[in-house]
MARGUGU-738834 format. One record per residue (C-alpha): x negated, y, z; residue in three letters; residue number from 0. Coordinates in nm, 3 decimals. Each point is the difference from the previous one (the first is absolute). Layout:
<atoms>
px/py/pz/r/k
X/Y/Z/ALA/NUM
...
</atoms>
This chain:
<atoms>
px/py/pz/r/k
-3.054/-1.499/27.711/MET/0
0.145/0.326/-0.118/ALA/1
-0.197/0.324/0.054/ASN/2
0.073/0.215/0.296/ASN/3
0.093/0.382/-0.043/ASP/4
-0.372/0.074/0.145/ASP/5
-0.173/-0.213/-0.309/GLN/6
0.212/0.171/-0.269/ARG/7
-0.080/0.312/-0.188/GLU/8
0.139/0.284/0.140/ARG/9
0.067/0.362/-0.129/LYS/10
0.175/0.328/0.053/THR/11
0.322/0.062/-0.235/SER/12
0.305/0.198/-0.047/THR/13
0.293/-0.218/-0.015/ILE/14
0.343/0.078/-0.126/LEU/15
0.312/-0.252/0.079/ALA/16
0.330/0.049/-0.172/MET/17
0.306/-0.171/-0.020/ASP/18
0.356/0.018/-0.154/VAL/19
0.240/0.130/0.262/VAL/20
0.297/-0.242/0.021/GLY/21
-0.121/-0.252/-0.258/TYR/22
0.190/-0.271/0.102/SER/23
0.321/0.153/0.015/GLU/24
-0.101/0.093/-0.329/LYS/25
-0.045/-0.301/-0.138/MET/26
0.308/-0.127/0.165/GLY/27
0.240/0.226/-0.185/SER/28
-0.209/0.051/-0.317/ASP/29
-0.257/-0.278/-0.033/GLU/30
-0.065/0.065/-0.423/GLU/31
0.033/0.404/0.062/GLY/32
-0.253/-0.019/0.291/THR/33
-0.271/-0.195/-0.168/VAL/34
0.026/0.207/-0.318/ARG/35
-0.035/0.333/0.227/GLN/36
-0.293/-0.200/0.172/LEU/37
-0.207/-0.081/-0.300/GLU/38
0.052/0.388/-0.113/VAL/39
-0.141/0.108/0.318/CYS/40
-0.248/-0.229/0.035/ARG/41
-0.134/0.136/-0.344/GLY/42
-0.033/0.349/0.167/ILE/43
-0.157/-0.108/0.286/VAL/44
-0.255/-0.198/-0.208/GLU/45
-0.076/0.312/-0.233/GLU/46
-0.020/0.281/0.284/THR/47
-0.213/-0.217/0.221/VAL/48
-0.270/-0.057/-0.312/ALA/49
0.020/0.321/-0.082/SER/50
-0.108/0.096/0.358/HIS/51
-0.282/-0.258/0.021/GLN/52
0.179/-0.227/0.220/GLY/53
0.041/-0.366/0.020/ARG/54
0.335/-0.213/0.054/VAL/55
-0.134/-0.262/0.185/PHE/56
0.331/-0.198/0.138/ASN/57
0.335/-0.027/-0.124/VAL/58
0.287/-0.188/0.124/ALA/59
0.352/0.010/-0.107/GLY/60
0.075/0.424/0.006/ASP/61
-0.288/0.069/0.229/ALA/62
-0.330/0.137/-0.147/PHE/63
-0.358/-0.016/0.187/MET/64
-0.287/0.324/-0.122/VAL/65
-0.309/0.037/0.069/GLU/66
-0.160/0.344/-0.070/PHE/67
-0.338/0.114/0.063/ASN/68
0.102/0.383/0.037/SER/69
0.256/0.079/0.232/THR/70
0.092/0.319/-0.145/LEU/71
0.073/-0.233/-0.355/SER/72
0.206/-0.237/0.225/ALA/73
0.211/0.272/0.144/VAL/74
0.038/0.155/-0.376/LYS/75
0.062/-0.334/-0.145/SER/76
0.293/-0.020/0.232/GLY/77
0.172/0.326/-0.014/ILE/78
-0.054/-0.069/-0.427/ALA/79
0.159/-0.308/0.069/ILE/80
0.270/0.112/0.184/GLN/81
0.080/0.248/-0.240/GLU/82
0.017/-0.201/-0.297/LYS/83
0.222/-0.258/0.147/VAL/84
0.243/0.300/0.120/ALA/85
-0.008/0.151/-0.363/SER/86
0.064/-0.382/-0.139/HIS/87
0.331/-0.034/0.243/ASN/88
0.112/0.349/-0.107/GLU/89
0.106/-0.143/-0.360/GLY/90
0.163/-0.316/0.171/LEU/91
0.398/-0.078/0.150/ASP/92
0.003/0.096/0.355/SER/93
-0.120/-0.291/0.219/GLY/94
-0.220/-0.170/-0.313/LYS/95
-0.317/0.112/0.087/GLY/96
-0.241/-0.108/0.274/LEU/97
-0.193/0.219/0.228/GLU/98
-0.311/-0.101/0.221/PHE/99
-0.131/0.079/0.324/ARG/100
-0.409/0.022/0.004/MET/101
-0.240/-0.008/0.279/GLY/102
-0.378/0.105/-0.025/ILE/103
-0.323/-0.047/0.227/ASN/104
-0.315/0.051/-0.006/MET/105
-0.199/-0.295/0.207/GLY/106
-0.221/-0.275/0.020/ASP/107
0.089/-0.322/-0.241/VAL/108
-0.149/-0.363/-0.040/VAL/109
-0.047/-0.064/-0.365/VAL/110
0.179/-0.369/-0.051/ASP/111
-0.073/-0.089/-0.377/GLY/112
0.210/0.288/-0.205/ASP/113
0.231/0.047/0.302/ASN/114
-0.075/0.217/0.316/LEU/115
0.122/-0.064/0.383/LEU/116
-0.094/0.155/0.318/GLY/117
0.161/0.287/0.217/GLU/118
-0.048/0.273/-0.275/GLY/119
0.235/-0.216/-0.235/VAL/120
0.260/-0.080/0.299/ASN/121
0.040/0.367/0.097/VAL/122
0.060/0.115/-0.368/ALA/123
0.304/-0.279/0.025/ALA/124
0.120/0.090/0.336/ARG/125
0.001/0.395/-0.117/LEU/126
0.204/-0.106/-0.348/GLU/127
0.253/-0.171/0.252/GLY/128
0.097/0.341/0.195/ILE/129
-0.035/0.261/-0.319/ALA/130
0.300/0.124/-0.117/PRO/131
0.155/-0.138/-0.349/SER/132
-0.168/0.167/-0.306/GLY/133
-0.243/0.133/0.243/GLY/134
-0.344/-0.030/0.141/ILE/135
-0.167/-0.059/0.350/CYS/136
-0.340/0.053/0.065/ILE/137
-0.273/-0.067/0.277/SER/138
-0.193/0.275/0.157/ASP/139
-0.323/-0.072/-0.104/ILE/140
0.164/0.058/-0.376/VAL/141
0.172/0.292/0.129/HIS/142
-0.342/0.127/0.114/SER/143
-0.138/-0.060/-0.328/VAL/144
0.299/0.108/-0.266/VAL/145
0.153/0.301/0.183/LYS/146
0.020/0.307/-0.192/GLY/147
-0.142/-0.195/-0.337/LYS/148
0.307/-0.139/-0.145/VAL/149
0.317/0.126/-0.135/SER/150
0.201/-0.034/0.362/CYS/151
0.014/0.058/0.336/GLY/152
0.035/-0.238/0.281/PHE/153
0.232/-0.029/0.269/ILE/154
-0.204/-0.074/0.338/ASP/155
0.225/-0.341/0.179/GLN/156
-0.230/-0.038/0.283/GLY/157
-0.151/-0.336/0.144/GLU/158
0.180/-0.299/-0.135/GLN/159
-0.003/-0.332/0.184/ASP/160
-0.044/-0.265/-0.303/LEU/161
0.110/-0.355/0.018/LYS/162
-0.316/-0.221/0.070/ASN/163
-0.248/0.291/-0.001/ILE/164
-0.146/0.058/0.305/ASN/165
-0.039/0.364/0.035/GLU/166
0.251/0.284/-0.073/PRO/167
-0.063/0.162/-0.370/VAL/168
0.075/0.353/-0.072/LYS/169
0.237/0.014/-0.289/ALA/170
0.102/0.265/-0.235/TYR/171
0.249/0.002/-0.287/TYR/172
-0.055/0.178/-0.331/ALA/173
0.243/0.310/-0.045/ASP/174
0.117/-0.127/-0.352/ILE/175
0.364/-0.041/-0.159/LYS/176
-0.075/-0.326/-0.224/THR/177
0.308/-0.197/0.229/GLY/178
0.334/-0.022/0.130/SER/179
-0.098/0.106/0.343/VAL/180
-0.207/0.357/0.089/ASP/181
-0.299/-0.120/0.220/PRO/182
0.080/0.315/0.201/LYS/183
0.314/-0.114/0.118/LYS/184
-0.135/-0.365/0.015/PHE/185
-0.069/-0.196/0.355/LYS/186
-0.104/-0.355/-0.014/TYR/187
0.262/-0.188/0.198/LYS/188
-0.174/-0.207/0.246/ALA/189
0.229/-0.343/0.093/SER/190
0.132/-0.158/0.320/GLY/191
-0.126/0.149/0.368/ASN/192
-0.274/0.201/-0.147/LYS/193
0.269/0.168/-0.169/ALA/194
0.158/0.042/0.327/ILE/195
-0.302/0.132/0.201/TYR/196
-0.119/0.235/-0.310/LEU/197
0.340/0.186/0.047/ALA/198
-0.024/-0.004/0.392/VAL/199
-0.332/0.148/-0.062/VAL/200
0.107/0.257/-0.283/ALA/201
0.286/0.118/0.247/SER/202
-0.233/0.046/0.281/VAL/203
-0.245/0.200/-0.233/THR/204
0.282/0.238/-0.147/VAL/205
0.077/0.102/0.359/ALA/206
-0.366/0.055/0.113/VAL/207
-0.050/0.194/-0.337/GLY/208
0.314/0.214/0.081/LEU/209
-0.154/0.065/0.354/TYR/210
-0.332/0.099/-0.153/ILE/211
0.098/0.180/-0.291/PHE/212
0.200/0.239/0.216/GLN/213
-0.316/0.070/0.227/GLY/214
-0.171/0.034/-0.355/MET/215
0.260/0.239/-0.147/GLN/216
-0.163/0.334/0.064/SER/217
-0.346/-0.092/-0.096/ASP/218
0.091/-0.102/-0.292/LEU/219
0.203/0.335/-0.121/GLN/220
-0.341/0.172/0.112/SER/221
-0.137/-0.108/-0.357/GLY/222
-0.285/-0.212/0.187/ALA/223
0.039/-0.273/-0.290/ASP/224
0.009/0.240/-0.292/PHE/225
-0.413/0.033/-0.017/GLN/226
-0.038/-0.264/-0.278/ARG/227
-0.037/0.099/-0.367/ILE/228
-0.073/-0.173/-0.288/ALA/229
-0.182/0.214/-0.302/ILE/230
0.096/-0.116/-0.334/LEU/231
-0.231/0.027/-0.262/PRO/232
0.039/0.302/-0.217/LEU/233
0.165/-0.074/-0.335/ASP/234
-0.280/0.126/-0.248/ALA/235
0.228/-0.060/-0.295/GLY/236
-0.295/-0.096/-0.213/SER/237
-0.240/-0.260/-0.076/ASP/238
-0.279/0.194/0.008/GLU/239
-0.266/-0.090/0.242/GLN/240
-0.093/0.335/0.075/ALA/241
0.352/0.102/0.094/MET/242
0.059/-0.365/0.186/LEU/243
-0.333/0.074/0.209/ASN/244
0.152/0.359/0.065/LEU/245
0.335/-0.122/0.147/ALA/246
-0.193/-0.291/0.204/THR/247
-0.185/0.265/0.165/GLY/248
0.246/0.257/0.081/LEU/249
0.192/-0.278/0.125/THR/250
-0.282/-0.121/0.260/GLN/251
-0.104/0.336/0.050/ASP/252
0.376/0.087/0.136/LEU/253
0.003/-0.307/0.205/SER/254
-0.346/0.095/0.161/THR/255
0.121/0.386/0.096/ASN/256
0.343/-0.142/0.131/LEU/257
-0.218/-0.189/0.245/SER/258
-0.232/0.264/0.081/THR/259
0.275/0.257/0.066/ALA/260
0.226/-0.272/0.214/ALA/261
-0.226/-0.252/0.147/LYS/262
0.322/-0.180/0.157/LYS/263
0.111/-0.012/-0.368/LEU/264
-0.019/-0.347/-0.175/THR/265
-0.038/0.026/-0.355/ILE/266
0.051/-0.282/-0.204/VAL/267
-0.147/0.032/-0.377/THR/268
0.133/-0.218/-0.244/LEU/269
-0.224/-0.105/-0.295/SER/270
0.352/-0.035/-0.238/GLU/271
0.335/0.059/0.052/PRO/272
0.218/-0.225/0.133/PRO/273
0.308/-0.140/-0.179/ASN/274
0.236/0.050/0.237/ASP/275
-0.047/0.343/0.206/LEU/276
0.235/-0.144/0.245/ASN/277
-0.300/-0.240/0.094/SER/278
-0.185/0.264/0.172/LEU/279
0.215/0.037/0.271/TYR/280
0.087/-0.326/0.022/GLU/281
-0.325/-0.204/-0.054/ASP/282
-0.280/0.220/0.047/ILE/283
0.167/0.238/0.287/GLY/284
-0.018/0.327/-0.131/THR/285
0.247/0.293/0.112/ARG/286
-0.106/0.218/-0.311/TYR/287
-0.193/-0.030/-0.345/PHE/288
-0.166/0.268/-0.212/ILE/289
-0.008/-0.050/-0.420/ASN/290
0.001/0.252/-0.255/GLY/291
-0.160/0.025/-0.352/THR/292
-0.311/0.163/-0.193/ILE/293
0.020/0.141/-0.287/ARG/294
-0.272/0.194/-0.200/LYS/295
0.144/0.275/-0.290/ALA/296
-0.332/0.152/-0.165/GLY/297
-0.185/0.197/0.266/SER/298
0.251/-0.029/0.271/ASN/299
0.098/-0.270/0.245/ILE/300
0.350/-0.085/0.094/ARG/301
0.074/-0.198/0.335/ILE/302
0.348/-0.082/0.140/SER/303
0.010/-0.146/0.390/VAL/304
0.272/-0.150/0.182/ASN/305
0.032/-0.101/0.342/LEU/306
0.302/-0.238/0.074/THR/307
0.144/-0.176/0.307/ASP/308
0.019/-0.395/-0.077/THR/309
0.263/-0.080/0.200/SER/310
0.268/0.204/-0.185/SER/311
-0.199/0.109/-0.311/MET/312
0.048/0.341/0.056/ALA/313
-0.249/0.246/-0.137/THR/314
-0.104/0.233/0.293/ILE/315
-0.227/0.203/-0.210/TRP/316
-0.120/0.045/-0.387/THR/317
-0.201/0.240/-0.119/LYS/318
-0.161/0.082/-0.370/LYS/319
-0.327/0.141/-0.090/TYR/320
-0.123/0.159/-0.317/ASP/321
-0.340/0.150/0.033/LYS/322
-0.345/-0.012/-0.214/GLU/323
-0.189/-0.296/-0.011/PHE/324
-0.288/0.122/0.249/THR/325
-0.174/-0.213/0.305/ALA/326
0.094/0.305/0.211/ALA/327
0.371/-0.009/-0.113/ASN/328
0.008/-0.380/0.061/ILE/329
-0.133/0.025/0.404/PHE/330
0.259/0.270/0.022/SER/331
0.255/-0.172/-0.093/LEU/332
-0.068/-0.298/0.276/GLN/333
-0.016/0.243/0.257/ASP/334
0.394/0.115/-0.124/GLU/335
0.093/-0.344/-0.019/ILE/336
-0.150/-0.116/0.331/VAL/337
0.151/0.338/0.185/THR/338
0.347/-0.078/-0.141/ASN/339
-0.001/-0.381/0.073/VAL/340
-0.111/0.056/0.341/ILE/341
0.245/0.278/0.064/ASP/342
0.282/-0.189/-0.136/SER/343
-0.061/-0.269/0.234/LEU/344
-0.051/0.206/0.301/VAL/345
0.349/0.185/-0.120/GLY/346
0.179/-0.371/-0.007/ASN/347
-0.090/-0.106/0.398/GLY/348
-0.347/-0.179/-0.084/ALA/349
-0.217/0.051/0.261/VAL/350
-0.271/0.145/-0.128/LEU/351
-0.023/0.353/0.089/ALA/352
-0.244/-0.073/0.278/GLN/353
-0.247/-0.165/-0.222/GLU/354
-0.004/0.251/-0.322/VAL/355
-0.347/0.122/-0.073/ALA/356
0.065/0.396/-0.023/LYS/357
-0.315/0.078/-0.206/ASN/358
0.030/-0.300/-0.226/PHE/359
-0.120/0.095/-0.374/SER/360
-0.097/-0.255/-0.294/ALA/361
-0.317/0.239/-0.107/THR/362
-0.096/-0.237/-0.225/GLY/363
-0.203/0.143/-0.300/THR/364
0.001/0.273/-0.280/GLN/365
-0.180/-0.268/-0.242/ASN/366
0.248/-0.187/-0.197/LEU/367
-0.277/-0.224/-0.141/ASN/368
-0.090/-0.097/0.358/ALA/369
0.370/-0.040/0.098/TYR/370
0.011/-0.265/-0.316/GLU/371
-0.311/-0.210/0.104/CYS/372
0.208/-0.038/0.360/VAL/373
0.295/-0.084/-0.166/ASN/374
-0.173/-0.294/-0.223/PHE/375
-0.192/-0.150/0.311/VAL/376
0.379/-0.014/0.184/ARG/377
0.189/-0.118/-0.317/GLY/378
-0.219/-0.193/-0.183/GLN/379
-0.272/-0.117/0.161/TYR/380
0.146/-0.099/0.342/PHE/381
0.248/-0.235/-0.205/LYS/382
-0.276/-0.228/-0.154/VAL/383
-0.309/0.054/0.170/LEU/384
-0.208/-0.014/-0.307/SER/385
-0.393/0.024/0.028/PRO/386
0.040/0.209/-0.334/VAL/387
0.258/0.222/0.129/MET/388
-0.223/0.032/0.327/HIS/389
-0.249/0.122/-0.189/THR/390
0.195/0.289/-0.175/GLN/391
0.157/0.078/0.321/GLY/392
-0.361/0.058/0.164/LEU/393
-0.087/0.201/-0.293/ASP/394
0.282/0.242/-0.007/CYS/395
0.052/0.012/0.347/LEU/396
-0.384/0.150/0.023/ARG/397
0.092/0.235/-0.247/LYS/398
0.276/0.088/0.220/ALA/399
-0.142/0.094/0.291/VAL/400
-0.262/0.234/-0.194/LYS/401
0.242/0.142/-0.150/ASP/402
0.225/0.062/0.291/ASP/403
-0.212/-0.051/0.289/PRO/404
0.309/0.096/0.244/GLU/405
0.241/-0.289/-0.124/TYR/406
-0.001/-0.195/0.312/LYS/407
0.169/-0.314/-0.192/GLU/408
-0.241/-0.001/-0.285/ALA/409
-0.283/-0.035/0.288/TRP/410
0.233/-0.282/0.226/ALA/411
0.059/-0.189/-0.335/LEU/412
-0.390/0.028/-0.090/LEU/413
-0.089/-0.137/0.335/GLY/414
0.255/-0.272/-0.023/HIS/415
-0.130/-0.097/-0.374/MET/416
-0.375/0.025/0.125/LEU/417
0.106/-0.276/0.271/ALA/418
0.175/-0.221/-0.228/TRP/419
-0.273/0.015/-0.248/GLY/420
-0.201/-0.159/0.249/TYR/421
0.221/-0.224/0.152/SER/422
0.232/-0.114/-0.270/LEU/423
-0.236/-0.008/-0.293/TYR/424
-0.363/-0.128/0.184/GLN/425
-0.205/-0.209/-0.132/PRO/426
0.205/-0.100/-0.355/PHE/427
0.128/0.342/-0.140/PHE/428
-0.149/0.352/-0.001/GLN/429
-0.121/0.019/0.369/ALA/430
-0.029/0.317/0.242/VAL/431
-0.281/-0.119/0.195/ASP/432
-0.059/0.080/0.382/LYS/433
-0.168/0.277/-0.064/ALA/434
0.318/0.155/-0.203/GLY/435
0.219/-0.037/0.336/LEU/436
-0.207/0.329/0.075/SER/437
0.209/0.174/-0.255/GLU/438
0.308/-0.135/0.108/ALA/439
-0.064/0.122/0.350/PHE/440
-0.073/0.346/-0.127/GLU/441
0.335/-0.009/-0.211/ALA/442
0.238/-0.077/0.278/VAL/443
-0.179/0.235/0.224/ASP/444
0.083/0.269/-0.287/ASN/445
0.400/-0.131/0.046/ALA/446
-0.031/0.078/0.368/ILE/447
-0.182/0.305/0.002/ARG/448
0.268/0.156/-0.250/ILE/449
0.276/-0.159/0.194/ASP/450
-0.098/-0.148/0.354/LYS/451
0.360/-0.127/0.056/ASN/452
-0.066/-0.227/-0.326/TYR/453
0.118/-0.373/0.104/ALA/454
-0.078/-0.145/-0.330/ARG/455
-0.371/0.118/0.035/ALA/456
-0.043/-0.129/0.322/TYR/457
0.141/-0.316/-0.093/ALA/458
-0.293/-0.011/-0.295/THR/459
-0.282/0.070/0.285/ARG/460
0.123/-0.272/0.205/ALA/461
-0.070/-0.235/-0.295/GLU/462
-0.314/0.177/-0.053/LEU/463
-0.126/-0.085/0.385/HIS/464
0.174/-0.364/-0.062/PHE/465
-0.282/-0.065/-0.281/TYR/466
-0.255/0.125/0.231/GLU/467
0.095/-0.237/0.300/GLY/468
0.122/0.304/0.211/ASP/469
0.284/-0.140/0.146/TRP/470
0.026/0.229/0.263/ASP/471
0.001/0.332/-0.262/GLN/472
0.218/-0.213/-0.221/LEU/473
0.267/-0.022/0.291/MET/474
-0.033/0.392/0.058/VAL/475
0.082/0.087/-0.327/ASN/476
0.249/-0.250/-0.033/ALA/477
0.186/0.117/0.276/GLU/478
-0.037/0.371/-0.085/ARG/479
0.141/-0.058/-0.357/ALA/480
0.328/-0.215/0.188/LEU/481
0.065/0.299/0.217/GLU/482
-0.012/0.224/-0.290/LEU/483
0.215/-0.193/-0.222/ALA/484
0.195/-0.299/0.190/PRO/485
0.263/0.008/-0.302/GLY/486
-0.228/-0.014/-0.248/ASP/487
-0.020/-0.341/-0.179/ALA/488
-0.314/0.071/-0.201/TYR/489
-0.204/0.094/0.303/SER/490
0.138/-0.289/0.238/VAL/491
-0.033/-0.302/-0.272/GLY/492
-0.348/0.173/-0.069/HIS/493
-0.092/-0.031/0.363/LEU/494
0.128/-0.363/0.041/SER/495
-0.199/-0.180/-0.235/TYR/496
-0.328/0.130/0.131/ILE/497
0.084/-0.016/0.388/THR/498
0.107/-0.365/-0.073/VAL/499
-0.308/-0.062/-0.191/LEU/500
-0.245/0.122/0.298/SER/501
0.187/-0.259/0.222/GLY/502
-0.066/-0.262/-0.237/PHE/503
-0.129/-0.319/0.193/GLY/504
0.135/0.041/0.341/CYS/505
0.207/-0.281/-0.019/LYS/506
-0.331/-0.231/-0.072/PHE/507
-0.180/-0.187/0.259/SER/508
-0.228/0.154/0.262/ASN/509
-0.300/-0.165/-0.137/GLN/510
0.100/0.175/-0.367/LEU/511
0.087/0.301/0.162/LYS/512
-0.382/0.025/0.132/VAL/513
-0.111/-0.132/-0.380/GLU/514
0.163/0.283/-0.185/PHE/515
-0.017/0.285/0.272/ASP/516
0.374/0.025/0.031/VAL/517
0.051/0.298/0.290/ASP/518
0.183/-0.007/0.296/ASP/519
0.320/0.230/-0.112/LYS/520
-0.015/-0.185/-0.361/ALA/521
0.337/-0.139/0.128/CYS/522
0.170/0.336/0.095/GLU/523
-0.095/0.106/-0.342/ARG/524
0.141/-0.269/-0.170/LEU/525
0.325/0.066/0.184/GLU/526
0.029/0.363/-0.029/TRP/527
-0.053/-0.046/-0.399/GLY/528
0.248/-0.260/0.018/TYR/529
0.239/0.239/0.146/GLN/530
-0.067/0.267/-0.225/ARG/531
0.047/-0.259/-0.300/ALA/532
0.319/-0.052/0.135/LEU/533
0.105/0.356/0.048/LEU/534
-0.133/0.085/-0.360/GLY/535
0.220/-0.281/-0.114/HIS/536
0.309/0.161/0.107/GLN/537
-0.111/0.314/-0.096/LEU/538
-0.049/-0.146/-0.333/ASP/539
0.318/-0.162/-0.034/ALA/540
0.000/-0.088/-0.370/ILE/541
-0.375/-0.050/0.006/SER/542
-0.140/0.262/-0.258/SER/543
-0.304/0.029/0.174/LEU/544
-0.213/-0.321/0.047/SER/545
-0.207/0.096/0.317/PHE/546
0.261/-0.111/0.268/ASP/547
0.005/-0.344/-0.217/ASN/548
-0.375/-0.103/0.020/TYR/549
0.000/0.131/0.413/GLY/550
0.286/-0.255/0.019/LEU/551
-0.182/-0.259/-0.217/GLY/552
-0.339/0.005/0.169/LEU/553
0.139/-0.001/0.361/TYR/554
0.184/-0.330/-0.148/TYR/555
-0.327/-0.135/-0.139/TRP/556
-0.195/0.072/0.330/ALA/557
0.277/-0.199/0.170/THR/558
0.060/-0.245/-0.203/SER/559
0.357/0.055/-0.138/GLN/560
-0.024/-0.113/-0.313/TRP/561
0.366/0.022/-0.150/GLN/562
0.062/0.337/0.179/LYS/563
-0.346/0.123/-0.212/GLN/564
0.141/-0.142/-0.362/LEU/565
0.347/0.169/0.092/ALA/566
-0.154/0.331/0.099/ASN/567
-0.268/-0.021/-0.346/TYR/568
0.308/-0.089/-0.227/GLN/569
0.147/0.344/0.098/GLU/570
-0.254/0.187/-0.193/VAL/571
-0.123/-0.159/-0.304/PRO/572
-0.322/0.065/-0.133/ALA/573
-0.079/-0.272/-0.236/PRO/574
-0.341/0.194/-0.169/ASP/575
-0.130/0.103/0.336/PHE/576
-0.249/-0.257/0.128/HIS/577
0.050/0.029/0.380/TRP/578
0.385/-0.058/-0.030/TRP/579
-0.128/-0.308/-0.212/ASN/580
-0.204/-0.092/0.282/MET/581
0.225/0.050/0.284/HIS/582
0.278/-0.151/-0.140/ILE/583
-0.201/-0.314/-0.116/GLY/584
-0.117/-0.060/0.350/MET/585
0.375/0.019/0.149/ALA/586
0.070/-0.286/-0.278/TYR/587
-0.307/-0.211/0.055/HIS/588
0.094/0.015/0.424/HIS/589
0.346/-0.121/-0.126/LEU/590
-0.096/-0.282/-0.202/GLY/591
0.111/0.149/-0.330/ASN/592
-0.349/-0.050/-0.183/ARG/593
0.123/0.050/-0.341/GLU/594
0.143/0.323/0.096/MET/595
-0.329/0.080/0.180/ALA/596
-0.200/-0.100/-0.303/LYS/597
0.184/0.256/-0.206/GLN/598
-0.077/0.282/0.226/HIS/599
-0.360/-0.116/0.052/PHE/600
-0.032/-0.025/-0.401/ASP/601
0.124/0.340/-0.043/ALA/602
-0.256/0.152/0.270/VAL/603
-0.276/-0.182/-0.153/LYS/604
0.067/0.103/-0.360/ILE/605
0.048/0.366/0.168/GLN/606
-0.362/-0.072/0.117/TYR/607
-0.163/-0.180/-0.294/LEU/608
0.085/0.290/-0.192/SER/609
-0.289/0.212/0.138/VAL/610
-0.189/-0.288/0.181/ALA/611
-0.124/-0.359/0.015/THR/612
0.026/-0.230/0.256/ASN/613
0.269/0.260/0.203/PRO/614
-0.033/-0.253/0.298/ILE/615
-0.370/0.105/0.076/SER/616
0.188/0.382/0.049/LYS/617
0.262/-0.087/0.222/ILE/618
-0.193/0.042/0.313/GLU/619
-0.091/0.363/-0.105/THR/620
0.396/0.060/-0.097/ALA/621
0.117/-0.142/0.327/TYR/622
-0.254/0.154/0.220/ASN/623
0.115/0.342/-0.141/THR/624
0.310/-0.026/0.184/TRP/625
-0.131/0.072/0.372/GLY/626
-0.320/-0.231/-0.013/GLY/627
-0.060/-0.330/0.143/ARG/628
0.211/0.124/0.309/ALA/629
0.277/0.103/-0.248/GLY/630
0.119/-0.198/-0.265/PHE/631
-0.370/-0.130/-0.060/GLY/632
0.104/-0.298/0.234/ILE/633
0.192/-0.153/-0.276/GLU/634
-0.316/0.001/-0.229/VAL/635
-0.073/-0.398/0.091/PRO/636
0.368/-0.138/-0.015/ARG/637
0.054/0.226/-0.330/ALA/638
-0.307/-0.178/-0.176/LYS/639
0.111/-0.359/0.091/GLU/640
0.360/0.055/-0.126/ILE/641
-0.118/0.231/-0.326/LEU/642
-0.257/-0.319/-0.068/LYS/643
0.308/-0.267/0.022/SER/644
0.139/0.205/-0.291/TYR/645
-0.281/-0.016/-0.183/GLY/646
-0.180/0.308/0.025/TRP/647
-0.379/0.012/-0.020/ASP/648
</atoms>
């Protein structure tokens, strides 16, 4: 008797399905030439897939089915294949080349020897069927992982009713020009009665849309949609780390200061510029972007800044600065840039006038070494979360606040770094113990003393109350931070993961809730944190920060939505960070992919074993730092059993 699907191995994979457009017709007109071209394309496919760590698991004539462990690699491989095939076709006579359609989906699959079966495969195949010639169609879950991380934008196709797929699937076309059809103009044509039905629906929709548009036109003209700005990283023009840190720091300061100056302004800070600036308008939905360059010439600093309208690519405002390289001049430049940007937006009709803070000033520091320390923490440490860099950051921040006791950013970052020293690295690396949290409270209080409206300081204070298990004070400070900076992705994302963690266990049985002291408001905090994570994810459209991803990932963990958890963490890969490996390993485990789960758990074990023997004996301490037994600690018994099954001792 054949095994049913429930008895077979299951796992989560990303599937790329592809086949040749009009293959039968081409075989009928030129069989020999078509077979020859297919062999050339097969070589392109196999070579490109291998270079992106994929596996061709099924070939049927002109059709290929490919598996990837990485969703990002799948999409990059698909784009590369289409580009190489298009380049090859350029050297052929007209009509002699082959074009492929592709569909890409991530989902649950069933292992059948070397083959893969199941809905994850079926959806990819159906998406391929609605893709344009020479193009790629991806599912919504794939889009959520790769947006802003590949060389192209994506065109929203809305929900699609795919044959033999129970639920509609939201689809996107890759905006690539590798085929004979422009994906912006291509519309998949349904057949028969369904096409007639869709045509009627479309006619009604257009009529209703025109009516609504006429009613909304005055609102649109008022500029109510003009409040979303992207800040591209300033170009340092150098590989020197100090200049890269300076560019990162100045970019982040501009983002924070613009958020402070106008609360209704939504700032999207990018970690790297997109290949196509038009994607800022089409994919991220920003109406303006700020970019520029920063150069050091002797003892002077030269900065050029531009404000551009993404809808027309017209430059609204541009300014060049050339001043002596001092901390005072850096902060005065920030003041001037923010003022000019706000003035320009108000002048262009944006409804910011009511929200502009009249007394805004980026006071900063007069001490250049202190500013360089803050930039080191933001520009290097936050990207890799290295224990060694954490120690370096703590040392220089302690010196920075000693050298300039009125530098609020240094005080707030010191509090944040002390909090993370307690939570991220205990008990395996150099730990900040419970007593060390007193120093963190003092640092945050100093930041608030200097600026009682500094949202990031309140967010860190909320985190410190979280470690004490004081849920009421956690929420008081969280709500204050949100009130002060509702559009600051850093603060909103920061709040998301601690409030989600404070609500862990609220979905458990009443017996477990009593056993682990889960309070009656846990579910309120869990949902509050989830909503902040969604907002943070929207504000941080290209995942330049990881806070919101951990907020969403922890919510999906708490609610057992493992596939979403996996996709979410794949957006912010951090293979050298032990907690990232732990979280993504748990997702793979619950999805039945033990091979991938073991890879990530082994990485955690190696990282832990470098400083501690028998790491499983420390797991309870590590988990309990995140909110105690009534927080993430409720996962300790289950985590221990899972890790033991992967050889932990």
